[in-house]
N, C-alpha and C positions, 0 to 999 in steps of 0.2 A: 890812630888808635889811642884811646885814653890810657893813662898809666894803670888804672884799675883793670881794664880789659887785658892789658899786656901782662899784668901780674897774675890774673886768673889763668890766662892761656899758658904762661910759663909754668905755673904750679901743676896744671893738668898734664902738660907735655912731659914734665919731669917724672910725674907719678905713674903715668899710664902708657907713654910712647904710642899715642893714638894714631890710627891710620886715617882718621877723620876727626876734625875738631872745629866746631863753629861756636863762637861765643858772641852773644849779642847783648848790648845794653838796652834794656826795655824800659828804663826809668821814665822816659818821656810819656809812656803809656799810663803811668801811675802818678802823675803830677797831682798834688793835693791830697794824696793818700797819706794817712797818719804815719805810716812807716817810712815814707819818703822825706818827712820833715827833718829827720836827724842826719840827713846827708848820705845815708847808705843807699845803695842802688838795687834795682831789680834787674836780674840777668837771666838769660836762657842759655843752656849749653846742650849741644848735640855732640856726643863723643862716641867713637867706635874704637874699641881696644880689645886685644886678646886677653887682657887682664880681667875682663868681665865674663869670660867663658865659664859656664857652669854656675854662675852666681845668680841669686835671686835679685829682683828689682830693688828690694830693700837693701841688700848687701852692696849693690852697685852705688846706690845713693849715699850710703854711709861712707863708702870708699871715696867718693867725690868730696863729700863734706870734710873728711879727714885730710884729703890732699890740699884743700883750701885753708884748713887750719884756722888761724886767728882772723883771717879775712871774713869768715862767717859772722863774726861779732863786730868787726870794725868797719867793713866796707860793703858787705852784702846784707840787704834786708830780705830779699826773696830770690830764690834760685829755682828755675824750672829746668829739670834734667831729663834728657833722653840719652840713656847709656845702653849701648849694645855691644855685643861681640861681633867680630867680622862674620859675614854671612847671614846674620839675623835680619829679618825684614824691618823696614822703617816702622 
């Protein structure tokens, strides 16, 4: 696992204590993309946490961005997020 993936995973685990967390580096799918030239990556996250219960999709995404903090400007160019509370369908 790359250090970026590990840092993303650690930040999300610390913030949300998820029951499910999958973090993928999708950067290879965006080779040649203008945003990939600066070295930041494209990632996808699937996260299930009780912390998302009762929150809108927008609030969940904002919470994930906040948990990742500075990495959103230094390491991550694009982030696809699937954030659910336990028991919610995929």
